[in-house]
C-alpha positions as CSV (number, residue, x, y, z in Angstrom):
1,M,-11.2,-108.4,102.2
2,A,-14.4,-106.6,101.6
3,K,-15.9,-103.8,103.6
4,V,-19.1,-104.3,105.6
5,V,-21.7,-101.7,106.6
6,V,-23.0,-102.3,110.1
7,T,-26.0,-100.7,111.8
8,L,-26.2,-100.6,115.6
9,K,-29.4,-99.7,117.4
10,I,-28.6,-98.2,120.8
11,M,-31.4,-97.8,123.4
12,P,-30.6,-95.3,126.1
13,A,-31.6,-96.1,129.7
14,S,-34.0,-93.1,129.9
15,P,-35.3,-90.2,127.9
16,E,-33.1,-87.8,129.9
17,V,-29.9,-89.2,128.5
18,N,-28.0,-86.6,126.4
19,L,-27.9,-88.3,123.0
20,E,-25.2,-86.0,121.6
21,E,-22.8,-86.9,124.4
22,L,-23.7,-90.6,124.1
23,E,-23.1,-90.5,120.4
24,N,-19.6,-89.0,120.8
25,K,-18.7,-91.7,123.4
26,I,-20.0,-94.5,121.1
27,N,-18.2,-93.1,118.1
28,E,-14.9,-93.2,120.0
29,K,-15.5,-96.9,120.7
30,I,-16.3,-97.6,117.1
31,D,-13.2,-95.8,115.9
32,S,-11.0,-97.8,118.4
33,F,-12.6,-101.0,117.1
34,A,-12.9,-100.4,113.4
35,G,-10.4,-97.6,112.9
36,E,-11.6,-94.2,111.8
37,C,-14.4,-94.8,109.4
38,E,-17.5,-93.3,107.8
39,K,-20.4,-93.1,110.2
40,K,-24.0,-91.9,110.0
41,T,-26.3,-91.4,112.9
42,T,-30.1,-91.2,112.9
43,I,-32.4,-90.7,115.9
44,E,-35.5,-92.9,116.0
45,P,-38.4,-91.9,118.2
46,I,-39.6,-94.9,120.2
47,A,-42.3,-94.0,122.8
48,F,-42.9,-91.6,125.7
49,G,-40.0,-89.3,124.8
50,L,-37.5,-92.2,124.4
51,K,-35.3,-92.1,121.3
52,A,-32.9,-94.7,120.0
53,L,-29.6,-94.0,118.2
54,N,-29.1,-95.8,114.9
55,I,-25.4,-95.7,114.0
56,L,-24.3,-96.9,110.6
57,F,-20.6,-97.4,110.1
58,V,-18.2,-99.1,107.6
59,M,-15.6,-101.6,108.7
60,D,-13.2,-104.1,107.2
61,E,-14.7,-107.6,107.0
62,A,-11.5,-109.0,108.4
63,K,-12.3,-107.6,111.8
64,G,-15.0,-110.3,112.1
65,S,-17.8,-110.2,114.6
66,T,-18.9,-107.0,116.4
67,D,-19.5,-108.8,119.7
68,F,-16.6,-107.2,121.4
69,L,-17.7,-103.7,120.3
70,E,-21.3,-104.4,121.4
71,T,-20.0,-105.5,124.8
72,Q,-17.9,-102.3,125.2
73,I,-20.7,-100.0,124.3
74,S,-23.3,-101.8,126.5
75,E,-21.0,-101.1,129.5
76,F,-21.9,-97.4,129.5
77,E,-24.4,-96.7,132.3
78,E,-26.5,-94.5,130.0
79,I,-27.3,-97.5,127.7
80,N,-30.1,-100.0,128.1
81,S,-29.3,-102.2,125.1
82,V,-27.2,-102.5,121.9
83,E,-28.3,-104.5,118.9
84,V,-26.9,-105.1,115.5
85,T,-29.9,-104.5,113.2
86,D,-28.2,-104.9,109.8
87,V,-24.9,-106.1,108.3
88,R,-24.2,-105.8,104.6
89,R,-21.2,-106.1,102.3
90,A,-20.3,-102.8,100.7
91,I,-20.2,-102.8,96.9
92,G,-17.7,-100.8,95.0
């Protein structure tokens, strides 16, 4: 099977949320879902001090949908929403 590159956009519940701690918690969930994988995080300013986390990671296509992972991440009280913004097949 091929590898896919998935980008998640995570909106915290408020600007006061510690994004570094949140990123660590999310990365643990990603690792338990997709196995240890390459990840890259960027912070996107939204408005009024609110910043979103964009986490890009690589997973095996055989895992299928990321719905289960999205549900697990959205259960954190510091999170307002989780959205898959991009899915691509990895080449090479």
